[in-house]
C-alpha positions in Angstrom: 8.5 -1.4 -8.2 6.9 0.0 -5.1 7.7 3.7 -4.9 8.1 6.0 -1.9 5.6 8.6 -2.8 5.6 12.4 -2.2 2.5 14.2 -3.3 0.5 17.4 -3.0 -2.9 15.8 -2.9 -3.3 12.1 -1.8 -7.0 11.9 -2.7 -6.1 13.1 -6.3 -3.3 10.6 -6.6 -5.5 7.6 -5.6 -8.7 8.7 -7.4 -6.8 9.6 -10.6 -5.1 6.2 -10.9 -6.2 4.0 -13.8 -5.6 0.8 -11.8 -6.2 0.0 -8.1 -3.6 1.5 -5.8 -2.1 -0.6 -2.9 -0.8 1.8 -0.3 1.9 0.5 2.1 1.7 2.6 5.2 5.1 2.2 6.9 7.8 3.8 9.0 11.6 3.7 8.5 12.1 2.4 12.0 9.6 -0.5 11.7 11.3 -3.9 11.3 8.2 -5.7 9.9 7.8 -2.8 7.4 11.3 -3.5 6.1 10.3 -7.2 5.7 7.4 -6.1 3.5 9.7 -4.4 0.9 10.9 -7.5 -0.9 7.4 -9.0 -0.6 5.9 -6.0 -2.3 8.5 -6.2 -5.1 7.3 -9.8 -5.8 3.7 -8.7 -5.7 4.6 -5.9 -8.2 6.3 -8.3 -10.5 3.2 -10.5 -10.6 0.6 -7.8 -10.8 2.4 -4.9 -12.4 -0.1 -4.1 -15.1 -3.1 -4.6 -12.7 -2.1 -2.6 -9.6 0.1 0.3 -8.5 2.0 0.0 -5.3 2.8 3.2 -3.3 4.7 3.5 0.0 3.6 6.2 2.4 5.9 7.0 5.4 3.5 7.6 8.3 6.1 9.7 10.1 6.1 12.2 7.1 2.3 12.0 6.7 0.8 11.6 10.1 -2.5 13.2 9.0 -3.0 10.4 6.5 -2.2 7.7 9.0 -4.8 9.3 11.3 -7.4 9.8 8.5 -7.2 6.1 7.5 -6.9 4.9 11.1 -3.5 3.3 10.7 -2.8 1.9 14.2 -0.4 -1.0 13.3 2.6 -1.0 10.9 2.8 -2.2 8.2 -0.7 -1.6 7.0 -1.7 -2.1 3.4 -4.8 -0.4 2.1 -6.2 -1.2 -1.3 -7.9 1.8 -3.0 -10.2 1.4 -6.0 -11.5 4.6 -7.7 -10.3 6.6 -4.7 -12.1 4.5 -2.1 -10.5 2.1 0.4 -11.8 -1.4 -0.3 -9.5 -3.6 1.7 -7.0 -3.4 4.6 -4.2 -5.9 5.6 -2.2 -5.4 8.8 1.2 -7.0 9.4 3.5 -9.0 7.2 1.9 -11.3 4.7 3.9 -13.8 2.5 4.0 -12.8 -1.1 2.0 -15.8 -2.5 -0.8 -15.2 0.0 -0.9 -11.4 -0.7 -0.9 -12.0 -4.5 -3.8 -14.5 -4.2 -5.7 -12.1 -1.9 -5.2 -9.1 -4.2 -6.1 -11.0 -7.4 -9.5 -11.7 -5.9 -10.1 -8.0 -5.4 -8.7 -6.4 -8.6 
């Protein structure tokens, strides 16, 4: 399941993960972001042992949105060993997203 994440140190969270971390940068008021929730659930079911999905509310963590240049919502950023390796903006159908991620993880 994608989890809404609260943390003390974002860099520690993504670099300390034993699998790649897909971060969903979203906002509660964003309609397309709400459309991504069930899609991310499907992705998680297919890739649960290979990837960790984390949701970050850009309204609560504006400094992270700025740091990772999040200008559109939703934006998914895939981190491997603490480094961003891929970025996807907008709503993507689950089969397409799963296929895209499998090529990267």
